[in-house]
N, C-alpha and C positions, 0 to 999 in steps of 0.2 A: 645293605640292609643293615650290617653288624653294627657300622659305623654310627647310622641313625641311631639305632636303639640306644647305643652308649652315650652320644650327645642327651636324649631323651632321659636316660638315668641319671645325668650329670644335672640336667637342668630340674627334675624332681628333686634332687637331693639339696640341690642350691636351695630351690623354692622351702622345701621341709626345715632349711637348718634357717634360712630368715622367719620362717614361722615361731620357731623356737626361741629365737633370739628376741623377737617381738615381742612374744609371752612372758619371757624371762623379763626384760626391761620391766614390763607391768607388775610383775610381781617382786623388781627390785624396790617398789615402795614399802617400806617397814610398817604402815599402817593399814596395809590388807587392800584387798580389792575384791568384789565377788563375781560370781559367773557372769551375772548378767552386764557389770561393767565391763568385764574380759571382752565380751560379745560384742556390745556397742564400741570400744574404742577399736577393737580390731577391724569392725566393719563384717562381723562374721553370725552365723546363728550359733546360739546354745550348743546344740547337738554336735555343730563342726569342732568346737572347741572341747568338746568334753573329752575327746581321746586323749589329747596333749594334757589337759589338767589330771584324768586317770595316771597317766603315767609319770606325771610330778610327784602325785599323791604316793604312788606304787615306789618309785626312787628316794623318797624322804625328803625333798627338796622343799614342800611346804606343807603345811598343817589347815586342817579346818577350823575354825572358832565362830561360835554361835554367838553375836552380841547379846547384850541383858536386853530383853523385851521391853517396850514402851507402851504409852498409853497406846502410840499411835497402830500399834499391833506388832505381827512376830518381821524382824529387820532377816535381812537375806545373810547367810552364811560367808564369812570372810576366809578369804586364803590369804596366807603371809606366810614368808619363809620360815620355815623351821628352826627353832632356837637353839637345834643342837649340831648345827652344818660347820661349825667355827667361829674364827674371827677376823674382824676387821682391822686394820692398822691406818689410822688418820694424822697425818702432821703437817702441820702450819710452818713455814720457815718465814720469818720477819725478817725485819733489818737488825730489830732488837731483841724479838723474843721468839723462841721456839715451842711450840705446844704442841703435842700430842694426844690423841684418845686411843683406847682401845673399845671395839664396840662388838655387840653380836651381831649376827644378817638384821634385826630388826631396829639396830640402829640405839640401842641402850647401852650407855658409855658405862663400862666394867671398870675401867681406870682413866686416869689422866696425868700430863705432866706438863709443868712451865718451868721454862729454866732460860738462861740467855742463849741465843743463837749465832753468837761468835763470827756473825755473816760478815764484818768486817777485817776479820783475821785472814791471814793465808788460807786455799782450799785446802791443804792438808789438814791445818787444824780444824778448820770450818768442818769437815767432812766427817774426821776422827768426832765432834763433837757430837755432832748431828746423830750419828749413828751409836755412840755411847748411849745418848739420852733412850733412844729408843728400844735399844739391848734393855736399858735398865728399867723401862716401863714394862716393857714384856714380861719380866722377871715379876717384877711388884705386882702386877694382873695376873700371874700365874699360866701365862698364855704359853704351852707348848709349842715349840716352832712349828713341828708337823701340823697344827690347830688352825695356824695363821693362812688363811684363804687370797687374801691381796692387802694391797697397799695402796693407800690414796696422798698423794703431795699437794699441799696447798703454797704456793710459791708469791710472795709480793712482785716479782719482776714479770716480764713477758716470757711466756712459754710457749715453744712449740707441742701443741697437745700429739702431732706424730710422732715425734723423736724422744718426747721427753727431756729436751735439753732448755735450758735457760737461753734465750733469744737476747735477753737484755735487759739489765738493773742497773737504772741509771745512779743509784744512791750506794752501788758495788758493783763498779765495771768489770771487775775480775772475774765474775760468776757467768760472764758471757760465754756460752757454749759449754757449759758444765752439764755433762749429759746425768740429771736427778734420777730417771727412769732406772736407769744401768746401774748407778749406786745403790739404790735401797735393792733393785732386782737382782743384783748379784748378791749382795749380802744377804738375803733371805728366800731368794728362789721362788717367789709367787707373783702371780701379775701385778703389775706398780700402773699406776696412771699418774700423769703429773698435770694441775692446771693453776689457773690463776687464783688469788686468793679471793678477790671479789665475787668470781665466777663459784667460786665452793661455798661461799658465804650465801650467797642468791638461791642456792641449791637445799643448804639447809634451812633456808628460810621459807623456800616453797613446801618444806616437806614436815618441818616442825614449828614454823613460826608464823609469823601473820599473812605470809604468800599463800598457804594453804587452800584458800577458797578461790584465789585469784591465776586464771590463766595467764592474765597479762598484768605484770609488774616490772618495777626496777628496783633493783639493791644498789644503794650507793654505799661503800667503804669507804670510812672517812678515818683515816689511823695516819701514819707517817706520810703516806702518799694517800693519793685518792683513785679510785678505781669504780667499776661499777659490772655488775650483771645483770643482764635482759631476758626474763621470761615472756615471750612472745608465742601466744597459742599454745600454750602448754609446755614449751620447751626452753631450754635455754639455747638461746641466740649468740653464736660465735663468732661468726662473719668469715668469710672466704680465706683466711690466716691463723683464725681461732681466737685473735686478741681485740675482740669488741667489746666494748667497754671502756675503754683509757679516757675515761671523763676527766681525769686530773690533766691532761695533756691537750685537751682544748682551749683554746686561747680567749680568756674572759676581759683582759686588759692589755692591749697591744705595746705600751709604753711603760707595762708593768717589772717587776724583777725577774733577772734571768732564772729561769728552770734549769734543772738540773738535767733535763733534755735538751737544754742548747736554745729553744725556744726563750719567749720572753711572755710574761703575762699569762701564764698557762694557770690552772685553776691552782694547780698542785703547789704551785708557787705563791698562792695567795690565801688559800685556806687549811694548805693540811697541817699535820700537829707539827712535822718539820719547820713548815714557817714561820707557825705561830711562836714556836722557841727562838726562831732566828730574829724575828721580829723583835721579842721581849728582849733576849740577850743585846741588838743593838741599840735599844732604848736606854739599859743600863749603862751603855758604855759610853751612852751620850750624856750622860749624869740628869736623865732625865728622872724626875720626881716618883718614885712608887716601891711598894714595900717589899716588890721583888730583889731589893736592894740586900735584905736579909738573908734572904736565900743563897744569893753570890757569896755575902760576908760569912756566911758558914759553910762556903765551900762545895753547897750541893749543886748539880745541874736545875735548870730553870727547865721546867717541864711541862703540859699540858694540864696536870694535874697540881702545880703550883700556881699556875697561871689562872685556872677558874679557881681556885681556893683565893687567891687575890680579890678576882671579881666579885665575887660571893661576901666579901669583907669591904667591898666598896671603893677598890683602887680604880682608878680612873685608867690608867695606861691599860693593865688586863682586862676591862671591859670593853675599852677601846679595838684590842686586839680581837677579842671574842665577834665583839659586831659586824668587825670588818670582815671576820672570816663566814660570819652566818651572812652578811650581805652576799659574800661571791659566790657560796654555794648556792642561795637561791637563786643566783642571776643564770648559775648552770643549769639548776634544775628546772627554771622558766624555759629554757632552751629545748630542755628535754621534754618539757609539756607540749609547748609546742609543734614539735616534732614528731613525738610517739602518741600524747593523746593518751598516757597509760591511767587507769581509775588507782593505784596505787603505787608510792614511792615510800621504800623502808630506808632507814638511815641506820648504821650500824659501824661497827670500829670501835677503836680505843678511846679516840675524841669524843664520839657520841656516849659511849659508855662513861666517861670521865667529866665531860662538860655538856651534856646533852640538854639537861634543863635551862642553860644559858644560851644555848645556840639554836636550839627547833625555833625559837618564836620570832628570832629575828628571817632564820631563813625563811620559812612561812611568809613573812610581810615581804621580802624582797621578791618570792618566787610569785606570791598574789599580785603583787602590783607590777609586775616585768611580764607576764604572762598575758598572751592571748587570752580574754576572759571566756571566751566559748571552750576553749581547750581546757583550761584550768578550774570549770565552774564543778565538774565531778572528778576531781585528782584529791586523793587523799594522803597528806604527808605524814607520816608516824617514825616511829624509831621502833628498833628490833630489842627484844629482850633475850633473844639467847646467849648473850654473853661472849666472852673471849674465848671459850672455846668453839665458837661459831664456825669456821675457818677448818679446824681440824676434823670437826664431826661432818662438815660437807664433804671434805675429802674424802672421809670413809665411807659416806653415803654414796658418792658417785663410781665407788669399786663394785658395790654388792650387785650389779648385773654380771662382770666379766668373774666374779667369784662364783655366781650360782651357775654361770656357763660353765665354767672348770669342772664343778663338782657333777653338775650334768653329766659330761663328755666322760670324766672317771666313772661314773657309777653306771652309764650306759656301756661302757668296756668292760665292765667290772660282771654285769647282767648278762652280756653275750657270751663272756668266757666260762662262766656258769652253765650258761646252757650247751657249748658246747663239750664240754665235761660230761654232762649228762648223757649228751647223745651218742659220745663218745662209745 
């Protein structure tokens, strides 16, 4: 009888914790949510979630805000994370750049930093550089260590979300097995989460960008590499191993150039920023006529920015490089459209920020020509407007829920301790 009661108590506690986690997951949207939306999304009546909402208000985790009334009448009160709960750190580790942001629980950016990542250096040098940059950002943003609630890490390589380790990074293989979550967790002593950069960018796009009104959409990051984040049914789809969205390693041209992953003809080897720069440099070495010679003569590196600048000036080589990249991206998108039939595809990342106006028309032309017409007819392809800090912002957004859970548990323990003292 006693054993049965214990089991029942354990099940009740587990059910209560699951409800709390589910509720906090909804509150982690910094745009806010209404009681009616909460009830609908949780599949419960407003009266049943009322107690939990009151508890959150009592603990100071959320605040009520009444939106401005419109001609259509009074809008429901929104519940949003309280603005004074502390701060989140979002870090985006790329092959070339390190970008980081400090935000409040509502996703408002309070400070940001961009510097070189030193990812190709030895691990000791690279890790010291990363941590020095985040230390500096926290100081510049005037964030006390004790007010830092959680850290989100965006990384360009393959990530095991369970362990927070780098599974692979084809462009910097010495990072394989690096325990990123432990590195930052040990430094700052707060919950830390690591995820793929395209996933983080998709998350930011869902909350603050063009994916806000779409439960299904695909975000494609076109940078030094290429990756995708898939929102299906309003949730980020990660796959069984957590690495869903490796669009850059889908094979588009079997007899194409060798990819850093070892295969031939991957999209990343044909249309990424790295591949564009390699193609341009090889052409210059082969004495192809191009204004990019001037860049090399000045001792400057060829970048996507110099290629796009040359293309705008009418350089034939630069135009061909961008047209080919757009063609291969469009073919990959056509395959995505045929497979998933998404209403929206958003393109972002460094290449789209630098050369999006030159790439987008070719991408759309290739995708519309190659996709199954019935699948493509209602798909919109557009570019992101969130800018270079999107992955870092997305990483910070992803840890809002664990941060709220940690504060919830702390304040519950504090409230219980206070009651115990009063009744002693």
